[in-house]
DSSP file (Angstrom, degrees, kcal/mol; ACC not computed):
  #  RESIDUE AA STRUCTURE BP1 BP2  ACC     N-H-->O    O-->H-N    N-H-->O    O-->H-N    TCO  KAPPA ALPHA  PHI   PSI    X-CA   Y-CA   Z-CA
    1    1 A X              0   0    0      0, 0.0     2,-0.2     0, 0.0     0, 0.0   0.000 360.0 360.0 360.0 130.9   77.8   68.8   30.1
    2    2 A X        -     0   0    0      1,-0.1     2,-0.2     3,-0.0     3,-0.0  -0.499 360.0-115.6 -79.9 146.1   80.2   65.9   30.6
    3    3 A X        -     0   0    0     -2,-0.2     2,-0.1     1,-0.1    -1,-0.1  -0.563  38.7 -97.7 -80.7 150.6   79.3   62.5   29.4
    4    4 A X        -     0   0    0     -2,-0.2     2,-0.4     1,-0.1    -1,-0.1  -0.392  32.1-139.3 -70.4 141.3   78.8   59.8   32.0
    5    5 A X        -     0   0    0     -2,-0.1    -1,-0.1     1,-0.1     4,-0.0  -0.828  26.2-106.3-100.5 135.5   81.7   57.4   32.7
    6    6 A X    >   -     0   0    0     -2,-0.4     3,-0.9     1,-0.1    -1,-0.1  -0.291  22.9-131.4 -59.6 144.8   80.9   53.7   33.2
    7    7 A X  T 3  S+     0   0    0      1,-0.2     3,-0.4     2,-0.1    -1,-0.1   0.869 102.1  46.8 -67.2 -38.2   81.2   52.6   36.8
    8    8 A X  T >  S+     0   0    0      1,-0.2     3,-0.9     2,-0.1    -1,-0.2  -0.127  70.5 125.5 -98.2  36.8   83.4   49.5   36.2
    9    9 A X  T <  S+     0   0    0     -3,-0.9    -1,-0.2     1,-0.3    -2,-0.1   0.833  81.0  38.0 -68.4 -30.9   85.9   51.2   33.9
   10   10 A X  T 3  S+     0   0    0     -3,-0.4    -1,-0.3     2,-0.1     2,-0.2   0.333  84.9 123.3-101.3   7.9   88.9   50.1   36.0
   11   11 A X    <   -     0   0    0     -3,-0.9    -3,-0.0     1,-0.1     2,-0.0  -0.513  69.9-109.7 -70.5 132.3   87.6   46.7   36.9
   12   12 A X        -     0   0    0     -2,-0.2     2,-0.8    45,-0.1    -1,-0.1  -0.337  21.8-131.4 -65.9 142.1   90.1   44.0   35.8
   13   13 A X        +     0   0    0      1,-0.1     3,-0.2    -3,-0.0     4,-0.1  -0.840  32.9 167.3 -95.1 108.8   89.1   41.7   32.9
   14   14 A X     >  +     0   0    0     -2,-0.8     4,-2.2     1,-0.2     3,-0.3   0.175  37.6 115.3-107.8  17.3   89.8   38.1   33.9
   15   15 A X  H  > S+     0   0    0      1,-0.2     4,-2.5     2,-0.2     5,-0.2   0.896  76.9  50.8 -57.2 -44.1   87.9   36.4   31.1
   16   16 A X  H  > S+     0   0    0     -3,-0.2     4,-2.3     1,-0.2    -1,-0.2   0.884 110.4  50.5 -62.0 -35.8   91.1   34.8   29.6
   17   17 A X  H  > S+     0   0    0     -3,-0.3     4,-2.3     2,-0.2    -2,-0.2   0.909 111.7  47.3 -67.3 -41.1   92.0   33.4   33.1
   18   18 A X  H  X S+     0   0    0     -4,-2.2     4,-2.5     2,-0.2    -2,-0.2   0.909 112.9  48.7 -66.6 -41.8   88.6   31.9   33.6
   19   19 A X  H  X S+     0   0    0     -4,-2.5     4,-2.5    -5,-0.2    -2,-0.2   0.922 111.9  48.9 -63.8 -43.8   88.5   30.3   30.1
   20   20 A X  H  X S+     0   0    0     -4,-2.3     4,-2.5    -5,-0.2     5,-0.2   0.907 111.6  49.6 -63.3 -43.3   92.0   28.9   30.6
   21   21 A X  H  X S+     0   0    0     -4,-2.3     4,-2.3     2,-0.2     5,-0.2   0.929 112.7  46.9 -60.2 -46.5   91.0   27.5   34.1
   22   22 A X  H  X S+     0   0    0     -4,-2.5     4,-3.0     1,-0.2     5,-0.2   0.932 113.1  48.6 -63.2 -45.3   87.9   25.9   32.6
   23   23 A X  H  X S+     0   0    0     -4,-2.5     4,-2.7     2,-0.2     5,-0.4   0.916 112.8  47.0 -64.4 -44.2   89.7   24.4   29.6
   24   24 A X  H  X S+     0   0    0     -4,-2.5     4,-1.9    -5,-0.2     5,-0.2   0.925 116.6  43.6 -65.4 -42.7   92.5   22.9   31.7
   25   25 A X  H  X S+     0   0    0     -4,-2.3     4,-2.1    -5,-0.2     5,-0.2   0.911 116.7  48.0 -67.6 -42.0   90.1   21.4   34.3
   26   26 A X  H  X S+     0   0    0     -4,-3.0     4,-2.5    -5,-0.2    -2,-0.2   0.968 117.9  37.4 -64.5 -54.3   87.7   20.1   31.6
   27   27 A X  H  X S+     0   0    0     -4,-2.7     4,-2.2    -5,-0.2    -1,-0.2   0.841 115.1  54.9 -72.3 -31.1   90.2   18.5   29.3
   28   28 A X  H  X S+     0   0    0     -4,-1.9     4,-1.8    -5,-0.4    -1,-0.2   0.938 113.7  41.0 -64.1 -45.0   92.4   17.2   32.2
   29   29 A X  H  X>S+     0   0    0     -4,-2.1     4,-3.0    -5,-0.2     5,-0.6   0.897 114.0  53.0 -68.8 -40.0   89.4   15.4   33.8
   30   30 A X  H  X5S+     0   0    0     -4,-2.5     4,-1.5    -5,-0.2    -2,-0.2   0.881 110.2  48.6 -62.1 -38.4   88.1   14.2   30.4
   31   31 A X  H  <5S+     0   0    0     -4,-2.2    -1,-0.2    -5,-0.2    -2,-0.2   0.890 117.3  41.4 -68.3 -40.0   91.5   12.7   29.6
   32   32 A X  H  <5S+     0   0    0     -4,-1.8    -2,-0.2    -5,-0.2    -3,-0.2   0.907 133.9  14.5 -76.1 -42.9   91.7   11.0   33.0
   33   33 A X  H  <5S-     0   0    0     -4,-3.0    -3,-0.2    -5,-0.1    -2,-0.2   0.613  81.8-138.0-113.7 -14.3   88.1    9.7   33.4
   34   34 A X     << +     0   0    0     -4,-1.5     2,-0.5    -5,-0.6    -4,-0.2   0.834  61.4 128.6  56.4  36.0   86.4    9.9   29.9
   35   35 A X     >  -     0   0    0     -6,-0.3     4,-2.0     1,-0.1    -1,-0.2  -0.949  42.6-167.3-124.0 110.7   83.2   11.3   31.5
   36   36 A X  H  > S+     0   0    0     -2,-0.5     4,-2.3     1,-0.2     5,-0.2   0.872  86.3  52.9 -67.0 -39.0   82.0   14.5   29.9
   37   37 A X  H  > S+     0   0    0      1,-0.2     4,-2.1     2,-0.2    -1,-0.2   0.920 111.3  46.7 -65.0 -42.8   79.4   15.3   32.6
   38   38 A X  H  > S+     0   0    0      1,-0.2     4,-2.6     2,-0.2     5,-0.2   0.895 111.4  53.4 -63.0 -40.4   82.0   15.0   35.4
   39   39 A X  H  X S+     0   0    0     -4,-2.0     4,-2.1     2,-0.2    -2,-0.2   0.903 108.4  47.8 -63.2 -43.5   84.4   17.1   33.3
   40   40 A X  H  X S+     0   0    0     -4,-2.3     4,-2.3     2,-0.2     5,-0.2   0.909 112.7  49.6 -64.0 -43.0   81.9   20.0   32.9
   41   41 A X  H  X S+     0   0    0     -4,-2.1     4,-2.3     1,-0.2    -2,-0.2   0.934 113.4  44.9 -64.5 -45.2   81.1   20.0   36.6
   42   42 A X  H  X S+     0   0    0     -4,-2.6     4,-2.4     2,-0.2    -1,-0.2   0.818 110.6  55.7 -69.3 -29.7   84.7   20.1   37.6
   43   43 A X  H  X S+     0   0    0     -4,-2.1     4,-2.0    -5,-0.2    -2,-0.2   0.930 111.2  43.3 -64.3 -45.7   85.5   22.7   35.0
   44   44 A X  H  X S+     0   0    0     -4,-2.3     4,-2.4     2,-0.2    -2,-0.2   0.889 114.0  51.8 -67.2 -38.4   82.8   25.0   36.5
   45   45 A X  H  X S+     0   0    0     -4,-2.3     4,-2.5     2,-0.2    -2,-0.2   0.922 109.6  48.7 -64.6 -43.1   83.9   24.2   40.0
   46   46 A X  H  X S+     0   0    0     -4,-2.4     4,-2.4     1,-0.2    -1,-0.2   0.894 111.4  50.5 -63.2 -40.8   87.5   25.1   39.2
   47   47 A X  H  X S+     0   0    0     -4,-2.0     4,-2.1     2,-0.2    -1,-0.2   0.900 110.9  48.8 -63.1 -42.0   86.4   28.4   37.6
   48   48 A X  H  X S+     0   0    0     -4,-2.4     4,-2.3     2,-0.2    -2,-0.2   0.912 111.2  49.3 -65.0 -43.0   84.3   29.2   40.6
   49   49 A X  H  X S+     0   0    0     -4,-2.5     4,-2.4     1,-0.2    -2,-0.2   0.910 111.8  48.9 -63.4 -41.8   87.2   28.5   43.0
   50   50 A X  H  X S+     0   0    0     -4,-2.4     4,-2.3     2,-0.2    -1,-0.2   0.884 109.2  53.6 -65.6 -36.2   89.6   30.6   40.9
   51   51 A X  H  < S+     0   0    0     -4,-2.1     4,-0.4     1,-0.2    -2,-0.2   0.932 111.6  44.8 -59.7 -47.0   87.0   33.4   40.9
   52   52 A X  H >< S+     0   0    0     -4,-2.3     3,-0.5     1,-0.2    -2,-0.2   0.872 114.0  49.2 -66.2 -38.7   86.8   33.3   44.7
   53   53 A X  H 3< S+     0   0    0     -4,-2.4    -1,-0.2     1,-0.2    -2,-0.2   0.883 117.5  39.1 -69.2 -38.5   90.6   33.1   45.1
   54   54 A X  T >< S+     0   0    0     -4,-2.3     3,-1.5    -5,-0.2    -1,-0.2   0.291  82.5 133.2 -98.6  10.6   91.3   36.1   42.8
   55   55 A X  T <  S+     0   0    0     -3,-0.5     3,-0.1    -4,-0.4    -3,-0.1  -0.414  80.5   3.5 -63.1 131.5   88.4   38.3   43.9
   56   56 A X  T 3  S+     0   0    0      1,-0.2     2,-0.3    -2,-0.1    -1,-0.3   0.771 106.9 116.4  61.6  29.2   89.5   41.9   44.5
   57   57 A X  S <  S-     0   0    0     -3,-1.5    -1,-0.2     1,-0.1   -45,-0.1  -0.843  72.9 -86.2-119.1 160.7   93.1   41.1   43.4
   58   58 A X    >   -     0   0    0     -2,-0.3     3,-1.1     1,-0.1    -1,-0.1  -0.159  54.6 -83.6 -65.5 160.9   94.9   42.6   40.4
   59   59 A X  T 3  S+     0   0    0      1,-0.2    -1,-0.1     2,-0.1   -45,-0.1  -0.316 114.0  31.9 -60.7 143.7   94.7   41.1   36.9
   60   60 A X  T 3> S+     0   0    0     -3,-0.1     4,-1.8     3,-0.0    -1,-0.2   0.567  74.4 130.8  85.5  10.3   97.1   38.2   36.3
   61   61 A X  H <>  +     0   0    0     -3,-1.1     4,-2.3     1,-0.2     5,-0.2   0.857  69.4  55.9 -66.1 -34.0   97.0   37.0   39.9
   62   62 A X  H  > S+     0   0    0      1,-0.2     4,-2.4     2,-0.2    -1,-0.2   0.906 107.4  49.0 -65.2 -40.5   96.2   33.4   38.7
   63   63 A X  H  > S+     0   0    0      2,-0.2     4,-2.4     1,-0.2    -1,-0.2   0.877 110.1  51.0 -67.3 -36.4   99.4   33.4   36.6
   64   64 A X  H  X S+     0   0    0     -4,-1.8     4,-1.8     2,-0.2    -2,-0.2   0.901 112.0  47.4 -66.4 -39.6  101.5   34.7   39.5
   65   65 A X  H  X S+     0   0    0     -4,-2.3     4,-2.5     2,-0.2     5,-0.3   0.900 112.0  49.9 -67.5 -40.0  100.1   31.9   41.7
   66   66 A X  H  X S+     0   0    0     -4,-2.4     4,-2.3     1,-0.2    -2,-0.2   0.908 110.0  50.7 -64.8 -41.1  100.7   29.3   39.1
   67   67 A X  H  < S+     0   0    0     -4,-2.4    12,-0.5     1,-0.2    -1,-0.2   0.886 114.7  44.9 -61.9 -37.6  104.3   30.5   38.6
   68   68 A X  H  < S+     0   0    0     -4,-1.8    12,-1.2    -5,-0.2    -2,-0.2   0.900 126.7  23.4 -73.6 -42.4  104.9   30.3   42.4
   69   69 A X  H  < S+     0   0    0     -4,-2.5     2,-0.5    -5,-0.1    -3,-0.2   0.633 107.0  72.1-107.0 -15.5  103.3   26.9   43.1
   70   70 A X     <  -     0   0    0     -4,-2.3     2,-0.5    -5,-0.3    -1,-0.1  -0.894  54.8-171.3-109.6 127.9  103.4   24.8   39.9
   71   71 A X        -     0   0    0     -2,-0.5     2,-0.6     7,-0.1     6,-0.1  -0.971   5.3-164.1-118.7 126.4  106.6   23.4   38.6
   72   72 A X        -     0   0    0     -2,-0.5     4,-0.4     4,-0.3     3,-0.4  -0.936  63.1 -28.7-111.2 113.6  106.7   21.8   35.1
   73   73 A X  S    S-     0   0    0     -2,-0.6     0, 0.0     1,-0.2     0, 0.0  -0.249  81.2 -83.2  76.0-169.1  109.8   19.7   34.7
   74   74 A X  S    S+     0   0    0      1,-0.1     3,-0.2     3,-0.1    -1,-0.2   0.241  98.3  97.8-118.9  10.6  113.1   20.4   36.3
   75   75 A X  S    S+     0   0    0     -3,-0.4     2,-0.5     1,-0.3    -2,-0.1   0.941  96.9  15.6 -68.4 -49.1  114.5   23.1   34.0
   76   76 A X  S    S-     0   0    0     -4,-0.4    -1,-0.3     0, 0.0    -4,-0.3  -0.950  82.8-137.6-130.5 110.6  113.5   26.1   36.0
   77   77 A X        -     0   0    0     -2,-0.5     2,-0.1    -3,-0.2    -3,-0.1  -0.338  21.4-116.7 -70.2 148.9  112.6   25.6   39.6
   78   78 A X    >>  -     0   0    0      1,-0.1     4,-2.9    -9,-0.1     3,-1.3  -0.385  28.2-106.3 -78.5 160.9  109.6   27.5   41.1
   79   79 A X  T 34 S+     0   0    0    -12,-0.5     7,-0.2     1,-0.3   -11,-0.1   0.761 118.7  65.6 -60.4 -23.7  110.0   30.1   43.9
   80   80 A X  T 34 S+     0   0    0    -12,-1.2    -1,-0.3     1,-0.2     3,-0.2   0.863 113.8  31.1 -63.9 -34.6  108.5   27.6   46.3
   81   81 A X  T <4 S+     0   0    0     -3,-1.3     2,-0.6     1,-0.3    -2,-0.2   0.840 131.6  33.5 -89.6 -40.0  111.5   25.3   45.7
   82   82 A X    ><  -     0   0    0     -4,-2.9     3,-1.5     1,-0.1    -1,-0.3  -0.895  67.4-168.7-122.5  99.8  114.1   28.0   45.1
   83   83 A X  G >  S+     0   0    0     -2,-0.6     3,-1.4     1,-0.3    -1,-0.1   0.698  78.4  71.2 -66.6 -21.0  113.5   31.2   47.1
   84   84 A X  G 3  S+     0   0    0      1,-0.3    -1,-0.3     3,-0.0    -5,-0.1   0.699  93.8  56.5 -73.8 -14.9  116.0   33.3   45.3
   85   85 A X  G <  S+     0   0    0     -3,-1.5    -1,-0.3    -7,-0.1    -6,-0.2   0.403  79.8 126.9 -92.0   3.1  113.8   33.4   42.1
   86   86 A X    <         0   0    0     -3,-1.4    -3,-0.0    -7,-0.2    -8,-0.0  -0.321 360.0 360.0 -64.4 140.5  110.8   34.8   44.0
   87   87 A X              0   0    0     -2,-0.0    -1,-0.2     0, 0.0    -3,-0.0   0.447 360.0 360.0 -78.9 360.0  109.3   38.0   42.6
């Protein structure tokens, strides 16, 4: 008799992406407004929005979207600005 296999064995684990989203939204808002209650609310809202955007998509989708749309500094342009670097 074969042992039962869990149903969600291939489901992507996005816990690190959710934690990163919450921390960035929480501390960013806390730095700007110094209001902890507002920061917690926006952290949960950002996590919920990211959950809805990346639902039924492969793991690491949030990092791919960040690479495409967010540019930090001018050292390496994002694919939105420079199309030849697009994945």
